[in-house]
N, C-alpha and C positions, 0 to 999 in steps of 0.2 A: 504494500500500500504506500502511495506517495502523496504527500500534500505539498503544494508549491514545488512539485517535482523533487520530493525528498523521500529517501528511504529511512526507516526508523531505526534508531539505535538506543539502547537503554542502559541505565546504570542505576542500581538500587541499593538502598539500605533498608532493612526490614525490621520493624519492631512490632511485636504482638503484645497488646495489653489485655490482660485477663480481667481487668477491673473497670472497663468502661471505654468511652469513645475518645478520650483524650481531647482536650480543648473544647469539650462540650458537644462533639458531633454525634456521639453515640449515647446509649442509655447507661444506667448504672450497673447493668449486668445482673441485677437481682440475685446476687450470690451464686450465679451459675458457674463461676470460675473454679469452684472447689472440685468439680469432677470433670473439667474440660481438659483436653490435651491437644497440643499442636506439635507436629513433627516436621522439621525441615530436612528434606533429603537432597543432598548436594553431590556434585561431581566436578572435576576440574573445569572451571569456567562456566558452570551452570548450576542454578537452583533448579533441580529437576521436578520434585514433587513437594507440595505443601499439604499435609494431611491435618484435617480438623476432626477429631474423634473418629479417625479412620477413613473419613471421606476425603478423597483427593480433589482439591480445589483447582488444580492446574489443568490447562488444556494441552493439546499436542498437535503438531503439524507434520504431515507426511512430506518427505522429499524423495526424489528419485536419486539414487546413488549412481556412481559411475558404471557399475555392473548391471544397471537397469532394475535393481530391486528397490522396493519401497520400504523405507524405514521411517519410524516416527520419532520426531524430536519432542521432548518434554519442554514445557515453557514456563517454569516458575520464575525464571529470571536469567538474563544473559545480555551480552552486548552484540549489536549487529549494525552493519553499515554498508555503504556501497560507493564505488568510484563513479557510477553513472546513475541514470534515472530508472534503470530496469531492475525490477524486483525478481531476481532469479538466482540460480546457483552460483553466480558470481558475487553474491553478497558475502562480505567478510563477517565472521562471527566467532565468539567464544563458545558457542553452543555445541553440545555433543550428545551422543545417544546413551550416555551412562557407561558403566553402572553407577548407581547413586547409593550413598550411605547416609545415615542419620547424623546430623550435626548436633551433638548433645549439648544440653544446657551447661553454661560455664566454659565452653570451649570455643576456639577460633580456628579458622582455616584461611590460608593465604595462597592465592594463585597468581603466578606470573607467567606470561607467555605472549604470543603474537596472534592477533585476529587473522584467521585464514579463511579462504573462500570455502563455501559449502562443498564444492566438487574438488577441493584441494588443488586447484589450478593456480597459475601465477597471473591470472587475468586482472586481479586487483591486489596490490600489496598493502596488507593491513598494518596498523600501528601495533606497538607493544602495550601491554596492560599490566597493572598490578592491582589485585582485588582482594580485600580482606573482609571476611564475614565473621561476626561474633554473635553467638547465641547467648544472650545475656542471662535469661532465666527460663528458657523454654518457650516463652511467649514473645520475647523481644529479640529480633535479629537486626544487628547494626551492620551496615554495608559501607565500605569506603573504597572508591575506585579512582585510579589514576590512569589516564590514557596519554601516551607520549610516543615520541619517535614516529610521528606521522610521516610516511615516506612518499606519499603521492596524494594529490588533492582528493578529498572525500566529499561527495555530494551529501551524504547523510551519515549520522552516527547517533545511536540511541540505546536506551536500556528499557526493553519491554518486560512486562509481567503478563503472561497469558493465562486465562482462566477458562475452564470448561463452560460451555454455554448453558445459561439458565434463564428462562423467560422472566424470572422475578428480579433479575439484576438491575441495580441502579448505579449511576455514577454521580459523583459530586466533586466540585472544586471548593477551595477554601473561601472564594469570593464569587459574587454573582457576575454573570456575563461571560459568554464564550462564543466562538464561531462554530457553526455546524455546517459541514461541507463534505463533498465527495469530489475527487479530482475530476476536472472537466465540467463540473456543475456550478451553478451560482451558490455563493455563500449566503447564509442567513444568520443574522445576529440574534442570538437567543439571550434575553436578559433574565435568565433563571438558571437553576441547577436542580439536580435530582431526577432527571428524566430516566426512564427505563431504557436500557441498552437497545431493546428492540425498536425503540422509538427513533433511534438515529437512522436516518434514511440511508439505504444502500442501493440507490437507483442507477448508478453509473458504473461502468466497467473501468477499472484502473489499468494503465498500460503495463505490460510485462507480466503481471500476476494473472491477468484475465479472470479476476474474480470480483464479485460485487462486495463492496464494503464502504462504510461511512464512518465519519469521525466527528467528535467534538473537540476543539482545540482552544487552548488558552496560552497566552504568552507569559513569560516570566516578568515579575516574580510572583510566586504563590507559596503559601506555607504548606499545603498538603493537597492531595487528590486521592480519591478512594472509590472502591467498588463495594456495594452493599448487596449481599446475597440474602434476600428476604426469606427464601425457603429454609435457610438454616438459622436465621435470626442473628447473623454476624456481619461485620464489615471488615474490609481489608484496606488499610490506609497506608499511603506512602507519604511520610513527612520529610520535607526538604530541609536539610540542616545547613549551617554556615559552611562555606567552602565549595559549594556546588556552583558550577557555571552552566547549568542547563539554560536553554533558550525557549523551550516550549513544552507543553504538557498536553497529553491527549487521552481520550477514551475512544476506543474503536469497536465498532460492530463488524466483526469479520465472520465469514461463513463458518470457520472452524473454531473460533473462540471469541471471548471478550477480553480486551486488552487495555491495560493502563501503560502508557509509554511516556518517558521523559527523553527529550532529544537535545543534543548539543549543537546540531547543525543549524544553519540559518534559514532553512526552508526555501532555498533559492539556488538553483543549479549554476547561476552566474557568480555565486559567492561561496565557493566550497571551503571546507576546512583545509587549511594549508600546512605544509611542512613547517615545523617550528612551533605550532600551536600546541598547548597542553590542556587537557580536559580533566575536570575533577567532579566527583559526586559523593556527597555524604547524605545518607537517608536513614530514616526509621520507617519500617513497615510494621503495621500494628493490626492485630485482630481484636476487634471490640464487639461487644454485645449490643444489639439494638433494643430499644424499649419495646 
């Protein structure tokens, strides 16, 4: 999916709060936290699964590998970008197929490497990254990401979190007002928040991916953005901390999943990220209980 001819790249810090919505967005939890459990399953460069009481919240995306086989990427959190405006196997990413293991409370994991194309070709040379995740108490996951040594101009770079589709899902930003659009269609300014994901129109076909999807987008700065899964009575919040140089934040209605994405790129193919630029992201992701 591209907006302003952009490919999305994500960087996350995750914090789960067992005691409420944080900043007044959620409910007080009603004491539910006593028997609730969150498990973060991770693998080098990827948050693969996020389990709430055994229910996997994350979505998955099939890609065709070089040998023609279909394999499924898990989407709890990863970095992704592109040298051009085409959303295909030339995208560079930290994402992998696993295996994944639980990141236990009180422990940290640090990953360092290079974003590589999905098909492992040299069509786009990705930058290096340094990503640390810390599971603070089982419900709070803190993420710190540094992207550096950009070797070629990048049209897009972002950090998405993908969730399995649920018709009850809502999205919210920390402040009112956002643009709702699909590539190639007119933008509509919506002076509200809390719309159900299925309400984001997906009336146009994006180039490259050849799939229908729509998005709600808001420029920086914001303090948080979140998904609310009404069927489970919980919310998933990404809180942006000091030191992050994101430029935009999005909620996407995609055929395969519902996505929250933070992007470092400028949303403009004529102003790519250039060699010498360094990107940072500090976030808290939070699970909270709805009233």
